[in-house]
C-alpha positions as CSV (number, residue, x, y, z in Angstrom):
1,M,-39.5,-99.9,26.9
2,E,-36.8,-98.0,28.8
3,W,-38.5,-94.7,27.8
4,R,-41.8,-95.9,29.3
5,K,-40.1,-96.6,32.6
6,R,-38.8,-93.1,32.8
7,Q,-42.1,-91.5,31.9
8,P,-44.8,-92.2,34.6
9,R,-48.4,-92.3,33.5
10,L,-50.2,-89.0,33.9
11,S,-53.9,-89.1,34.9
12,V,-56.2,-87.3,32.4
13,W,-58.2,-86.3,35.5
14,R,-55.1,-84.4,36.7
15,I,-54.9,-82.5,33.5
16,V,-58.7,-81.6,33.6
17,A,-58.2,-80.5,37.2
18,V,-55.3,-78.3,36.3
19,Q,-57.4,-76.8,33.5
20,A,-60.2,-76.1,35.9
21,V,-57.9,-74.4,38.4
22,V,-56.3,-72.3,35.7
23,G,-59.7,-71.3,34.4
24,V,-60.8,-70.1,37.9
25,L,-57.5,-68.3,38.4
26,A,-57.8,-66.6,35.0
27,A,-61.3,-65.4,35.9
28,L,-60.1,-64.0,39.3
29,L,-57.2,-62.3,37.6
30,A,-59.6,-60.7,35.1
31,L,-61.7,-59.4,38.0
32,L,-58.6,-58.0,39.8
33,L,-57.2,-56.4,36.6
34,T,-60.4,-54.9,35.2
35,G,-62.7,-54.7,38.2
36,R,-65.5,-55.7,35.9
37,A,-67.5,-58.8,36.9
38,Q,-68.8,-59.3,33.3
39,W,-65.2,-59.9,32.1
40,A,-64.5,-62.3,35.0
41,W,-67.7,-64.2,34.2
42,S,-66.8,-64.2,30.5
43,V,-63.3,-65.5,31.2
44,G,-64.7,-68.1,33.6
45,Y,-67.3,-69.3,31.1
46,G,-64.6,-69.6,28.4
47,G,-62.7,-71.8,30.8
48,L,-65.8,-73.8,31.6
49,S,-66.3,-74.3,27.8
50,V,-63.0,-76.1,27.7
51,V,-63.2,-78.1,31.0
52,V,-66.7,-79.5,30.7
53,P,-66.1,-81.1,27.3
54,A,-62.7,-82.3,28.3
55,A,-64.1,-84.0,31.4
56,L,-66.8,-85.6,29.4
57,F,-64.1,-86.8,26.9
58,A,-61.8,-88.0,29.7
59,R,-64.6,-90.0,31.3
60,A,-65.5,-91.7,28.0
61,M,-61.9,-92.5,27.1
62,A,-61.2,-94.0,30.6
63,R,-63.6,-96.9,29.7
64,R,-62.0,-100.2,28.6
65,R,-62.4,-101.1,25.0
66,T,-62.5,-104.6,23.7
67,S,-60.5,-104.0,20.6
68,A,-58.2,-101.4,18.9
69,G,-61.0,-100.6,16.4
70,A,-63.4,-99.9,19.2
71,A,-60.9,-97.6,20.9
72,V,-60.3,-95.7,17.7
73,A,-64.0,-95.4,17.0
74,G,-64.5,-94.2,20.5
75,L,-61.8,-91.7,20.2
76,F,-63.2,-90.1,17.1
77,G,-66.8,-90.4,18.3
78,W,-66.1,-88.7,21.6
79,E,-64.0,-86.1,20.0
80,L,-67.0,-85.2,17.9
81,V,-69.2,-85.1,21.0
82,K,-66.6,-82.8,22.6
83,I,-66.7,-80.4,19.7
84,V,-70.5,-80.4,19.7
85,V,-70.7,-79.7,23.4
86,T,-68.1,-76.9,23.1
87,V,-70.1,-75.3,20.2
88,A,-73.3,-75.6,22.1
89,M,-71.8,-74.0,25.2
90,L,-70.5,-71.1,23.0
91,A,-74.0,-70.7,21.4
92,A,-75.6,-70.5,24.8
93,A,-73.0,-68.0,26.2
94,P,-75.0,-64.8,25.3
95,R,-78.0,-66.1,27.2
96,L,-76.0,-67.4,30.2
97,V,-73.4,-64.7,30.8
98,P,-74.8,-61.2,31.4
99,G,-72.7,-58.6,29.7
100,L,-70.7,-61.2,27.8
101,S,-67.4,-60.1,26.4
102,W,-66.5,-62.4,23.5
103,L,-62.8,-61.3,23.7
104,A,-62.6,-62.2,27.4
105,L,-64.4,-65.5,26.8
106,L,-61.9,-66.4,24.0
107,A,-59.0,-65.4,26.3
108,G,-60.4,-67.7,29.0
109,M,-60.7,-70.5,26.5
110,V,-57.1,-70.2,25.2
111,V,-55.5,-69.9,28.7
112,T,-57.5,-72.9,29.9
113,M,-56.7,-75.0,26.8
114,K,-53.0,-74.4,27.1
115,A,-53.0,-75.3,30.8
116,Y,-52.3,-78.9,29.9
117,W,-48.7,-77.9,29.3
118,I,-48.5,-76.9,33.0
119,A,-49.8,-80.4,34.0
120,L,-47.3,-82.1,31.6
121,L,-44.3,-80.0,32.8
122,A,-45.2,-80.4,36.5
123,R,-45.8,-84.1,36.6
124,P,-43.9,-85.9,39.3
125,G,-41.4,-88.6,38.8
126,V,-40.1,-87.8,35.3
127,R,-36.5,-88.8,35.1
128,R,-34.0,-87.4,32.6
129,T,-31.9,-89.6,30.4
130,D,-28.1,-89.7,31.0
């Protein structure tokens, strides 16, 4: 109970927002470093392939469940939906991103996925134990 008092709740929407910002920044960085718009679009689409399913999952998980069983079923069901949406976005990438670089897309995905650590570390109000 004491631990819960020291750890403020973190909005899942904040994590999704941080991931979106990191994805955009990664795409801009790719453009600045390479000067190639195709790489920037590839990195950005990789980030989008993380953010869109995460936002869909967050919206679904924010709903109230009537029982613990319904919550667990919702968790697994929406996790499956998240995976399917991600795979569908990756399958559509060659048609949607001209001059697609799979390496840049993968880099965008990894950087965006790992951005939740930034949101966790930067959360306000976390108090240390004495």
